[in-house]
N, C-alpha and C positions, 0 to 999 in steps of 0.2 A: 503495501501499502504505499504507495507516494505521500512526501510534506503534503503537499496543497491540500490531499484529500482526508490528510489525519487532519490539518489544524478545519480544515472544514467541518468535519463530523464534527470536532469539539466545538467548535464555536456553534455549529445546529443545536446541539444538543446544549452543551449552557442557554440558546437561546431557548431552547422548547422545555427545561428546567423551570426559565424566568416566565414566561408565559403560561402555564401550571400556573405554578403559586399565586399569577395576578389574576388568572383567571377564577381560579379559586379561592380568592379573595372577593372578590367583585360577586360573583354566584351566592356567597355566605354574604355580603352583606346586604345583598337584593334580596334573598328570600329571607333573611330575620325581618329585613321591613314587610315584608309581605305577611311573612309569621306572626309575628307583631302587632300588624294595623287586624288582625284580624282578630287575636288573645283582647286586644283594647275594646274592641267593639263586644265580643262576648262579654269580656268583662261589666263591659257599661251595662249592658241586656242583663246577665244574671244578676245581679245587682239590683235593678231597676226591678224584674220581677220579687228575688226575693224582701224588699222593702215594698211591695204591693202586698204578699203574701201574708209577711206581718202584721199591718194594718188592715188585714182584713179577717184575720186568723182566732180562731179560741186562744182560750188560754192554757191546752195541751191540742189542738189539731189543727190542720190547715180547712174551715169552713168551705162549701161550694159558692158561695158567692165571688170566689178570687175568679173561678175560671174565666164569669162574663169578665173582667178587668181584664185577666191576663189574653185573653183570645182576641179582646182588639187592640192588645198593643202586640201582637203575630205580626213579623214580616215572612216576604214571603221565602226568599233562601237564608231565613232562620228557621232552625229546630225548638222547640220546644216542652220538655218532658219536667213534671215533677210528679215528687214520691213523697212519700208516710217513710216514714224513718223505723217503719220497716220492710221499707224499700220495692212494698205497693207504689203501682201507677198509679195515679190517681188523675193526673191530668198529660192531657198535649195536646203539642198544637196536630189540627186538618192538615197538616202538608205531609206527615207519619204516618199519615194512613194507620195501617195495620202495627207499623214497626216500633219498637222501642231501641230506643240509644242505651245497652247496655252499661253498668257499672258495678266495674269490676270491685273485687274486696279489697285491696291498699287501696283504691277511693274512697266506696263508701266508709270504710273506717278513720279516711283520714278526717271526708262532713262529720260521721259524727265524732268528732273528737272539736268540731269548731273551726274547721281548716277549708278554706275554697282550696282549687287546681284548677290544672286542664291536664288531660290525655287524649293522643290518637285513638280512633278505632277507624279498624280496614273493613269495607263494603264493597265497592265495586273495583276498587284499587289501595294497595300497600298507604295506610293510613291518610286515606281522603277522606275523613271526617274528622273534624276540631273539636271538641265538646270542653264545654267550662263549665263545672259543679260548685253550687254553693250551697251552702247549709242553712236551714231557713230557721232563728232563732226564737224561743218563745221561753220570757223568765227563766233564760240561761239554759236551756236542756236544747236541742236537735230536734225540731217536730216534723221536719220537712229536708228536703234535698230537690235544689232545679237545677238543671242541665239544661246550658243552652248551645246548640251543637250548629256548624255551617258544615256544610261540603268545599273542601279545597279541591276541589277537580280544575277547576276556573284558573286557579294561582297554581297548580301544579304543573298545568298545562302552559302556560306564561315562561315559569320557570326550565320546565322542556324546552319550546322555542328559545327560553335566551342561553340555555347550554348547546345546544345546537348550535344556533347563531356563533356563541365562543367557540367553539370547536370548528366548524367554514374557517373564522378569521384565525382564529391560530396556526392551520393549516395550509391559508394563503401566506399568511406571513412569512410562518417555516420556512416552505419553498422556494420566498423572495427572497429570504435571509440567506438561505441556500447557494442559491443561483448568482448574490446579487455576492457573496463572502467567500463564493468560489473564484467570481472575476477580480475579486482584491485582495484572495490569499496570490493569483496568477500572477498580478500587476507586482503586488510584494514580494516575490519570491524568482520574479523577472530578472535581477541583477544577480543573484546568486546561481541561477540557469546560465547567465553569461560570463559567469567566474567560472561555471564549472565546464563549458565549452570552452574558453582558456585554458584552464589547466589540461584539458583534455587537448587541444592543442598542441597544449607547450610537450604533451609527452610523446604525442606522436613524430610531428615536430624538429622539437628539441629547438626552436626559437626561444630563445626569453626575451624577445625585445617586444614580446606581445603584451601587451595590457587590456585587464577589464577596460571599456567606455565608460566613461562618464557625462550622460547628456545633460545634467544639469547637480548644480550642489546642493549634496543632500546632509543634509546634520544629523539626521537618523542613526538606530543600531547597524541600516545595510547598508547608509553611507560609508560610517565607521569601518566595516567588513570590508567595503570595497577597498577604501584606501587602506585599508591593512596589507592587504592582499597583496595589492601593488608596490608597496610599498615593499613587500616579502619578496616579491620578482623583481621589483630594483636592486636589495641585496641579492640576490639569488645569481641576477644578474654578474653582478658586479661580483663574487665570488667563483663563478664558475669565469668569466674571463681573467681574473686574479691564477685561479689553478690553474688557465690554460697558458696562460703568461708563465708560471714559474713551472708547469712541467716543459715547454721549450727553453728558460734559462738554464734550469739542471739539465736536460741535452746537451744544450752547447756548453757549460760550463762542466760536462767528463767530458764529451769527445776535446774538445780543445786537448789537453794536455795527454788526454790517448790516445791520440793523434800522433803529437810529441813523440811519445814513446815509444807505439808500433811503428815509428820512420824510422826511430831511430834504431829500438831491436833490429827492421831491417835492414838497415845501411852494414850496421856491427854485422849482422850475418856475412854477406853480401862482400865485405871488403875485409877479408882476412889479415891485412898487413898494413892498416894504421895508424901513422903514428899514434905515441903512447899518449902524445900530450892532448891529441883531438880526443884519442878514448875515454880520455879523464874526462872530459870536457862533458862529451856527449850522456858519461854515466851520472855526473853531476846536475846536469843537464834532466836526466830522467827520475833521480833522484827527485829534483824540487818538484818536478808536478809531480809527481805520485806522494808526497806531502801535502801538497796542494789538496789532490782528489782526498787524501784525508780528512786533512782542515772539511773540505768541502760534508762529507760522507759525517765527521763525527755532529758539524751544526746541524744540518738535515732531519742525524738522529736528537738532535734537542731540542729543536725546533715543536719535529712529531711529537714528540714526551710533554712536554709544554703545551701544543693542543689537544692529547690526552686528559690532561687533567694533571703533568707532573707537579707534584706538591716539594716546596722546599722545605728543607731545615733550617729552622727556628731556635738562636741560640741570640745574647748578646753579642753582639759585636762593637766593635772601637773603633769610630770611621775615621778619627788622627790617625792612629794608627796604621789605617790599612792604604787609605792614601798618603803616610811617609811612605809606605815599602814599594806601591806603586809611584813614586816621585821619584825616589832613587836608581830601580828599576828602567825609568825611563829614562834619566839621564846616561844609562849605560849604555842604552840603547838608542840614544842619539845621535854619542858623539860629540866632536867639539864644536861640529857648523852649524848646529841650531841648540837654539837657549830654550835649556827649561827653568822657571822657577815658580818653589810654595809661595807664592802671598801672601796666606792665612791662612790658617788651625785654630779653630776652635776645638774644642772637646764634646764629642757629640756621642751615643750608643745608641745603637737601633738591635731591637728583632729580626733577626732576615740570619742568611744566609751567607756566609766568611765566604767561602770559597766562586759563589756569585756573584755578592760584587765587586772581590776582587776581580771578577769577568767583565764586568761594565765598567769597572775602569782601565781594565788593560787595553778595554774593544776602542775605548775612547780615544784613549791620549795615541793608539797606534794609529788611529782615525787621524789623529794632528799632527803626529809627526811626518804618515803619507803627504801629508796635501800640503803640509809647511815646507815648502824654501828654504834653503839652505841661507842662514843670517837672519830670519828667522824665531821668533817665541813663541813660547806655549806657558801660558802661565794656570797653577792649579788652584786651588782654593777651598776648603770648608768655614764655612760660615752658619753662628745658631739663628735661626729663627722661630723663638717661641717652640710651640710642638714641633717643628723641624726644623730638618738642617738639609744646608742647602749647600753637594761639591757644585762644582763648577771649573768644565775644561775647555780656558780659550784658547783663540791660536789668530796668527795671522798670516793664514794657509789661504789658499786661491777660493772659498768662501762658498756660498751657495747661493741660486738664482732663488729669487721667488716663486717660478713655477715647479721646481726640481721639488723647494722644501716640506711640500704638505706629501712629498713621496717618501721621504730618504726612507723609513721605518718599515716601506712592505720588501717581501723580499726579492733578491737579486736588480730592486731598481738600484742603478749607477746614473748619476748624472755625467761620470765620462769614465765612458766602461773602457776604454780601453788603458786609460790610464790604470786603474783600477787594476785591473785585470793584469798590467805588464808589472802592476806593485806586489802583487799576490794575492791580492784578500778574491772572499768567494762573494759577496755582495750581501753576507747575511750577516755581519756583525754587528748594525746599529738593531735588526731584528729581534734578536737575541740580547740587546740593550731595553730593547725596549717592555720586552718580554719579563726581563729580571723585577728591575722597574715595577712593572706592573704586578708582581709577583709579591714585594713587598710594601704592596697598600700607598706605591710613589707616585709621582711622576715625572715626567724628562719636556725641559721644553728649548727649545731654538731659538738662537738667533745668529744669524749669517745676513753679509756683508759681501756683494760678489769683490775681489780683488782684496778684500778688509781682513776677513776672516770668518770665523764663527764663535761661539760659545752656545756648550752646552751646559744645563742645569740642569739638577736630579733634587730633586726634594724628597725628603724619605721621613717620617713619622719618627722620633723619638720614643725611645724605651725611658728616658733618666734627664732631667732637667740638662741641659746644657753648659758648656763650663768656657765662656771669654776669653779667650786670648787677651 
């Protein structure tokens, strides 16, 4: 069963329940009004007859002159009957003929205890005779019982006609509601149908550029669903594009060193009499390319583990000690042609993985060394900023253009592919830096001016109050 049909059935069923409740309430109110009018009329006639009987009666019994007085007050559609306290019928209206209005025992006992009341009798139809009875009291004793009745057939006919009309009206209303509801449900679910068709088309064609059309701005739940679905498609298209580019970059990065290694191996196999110096250069080149492949595979493995939710170890880490070690190692790595300075160092402790944080510093410093020409400088610093510690790595290198800046943390993204590859980079260093910083609940920001240099700021939450130097 389709969702459209289920919604229509639910809507129609709820409406049917509501209409039944309304119909029952209307019918009961009309019935109560009709029966109430009859009861008031019967009670008025019965009480009048009881008073007349009391005025014309003797001290212990009902006298004959009552017959003439009561007969004069009869109406054609009202039946009157008077009984003695022995239940013997002594007076009845002519329209009764030979019929007798029964007085069941419970109501007889009620009258003998000086109480009036109503009850129904079945003559031609169930409960078609409404009866009012009242005691005739003389000196505190019940000497007789007045019964006044009316045939309810006309009122029952009116109530049956009302119920039939309500049934026809409700049937028409439900049919119209079901038809309109089915149509409205189809209109409301049309965007979902289009979204389903779009998803099916994407599945069959693989074209992630397709989107669910939005003919007008919708502020309801369906509009939110369509917008979310289209945003999801945007994200999927972006991820698939990154995945495609990532796969191509991996293939390219692996093919280049493999080509070099295979070419040198082929040359070594063919050339048996190569000079020892040239042979050594070829071996060194193959070793360098193999190391680069090893670094690339290691970085890819790390990022793959990060994507699968790799958890980092957490322990107190002294950032100032870590920065000092990275500074000393960088001075030895840079040599004499590049100035590296530790400009400021506060004392800060964070909860994290010391090896991973050291990897962040090494990657950033290596990039700074790689892209800063001889004669330039690199500055390292650590500042306390309240509940955060900020590590800065600044260089006077070639800088990063505004177009490249938003993408530098993407995997295998290079603003200058040739220079980076020549320097031995894998294109994954900054991606790893970004993951490690995020895993420590920190953030990384970059400021760069082409031709003047770049500054990387790393913000990490501290585990204890900082100490400024």
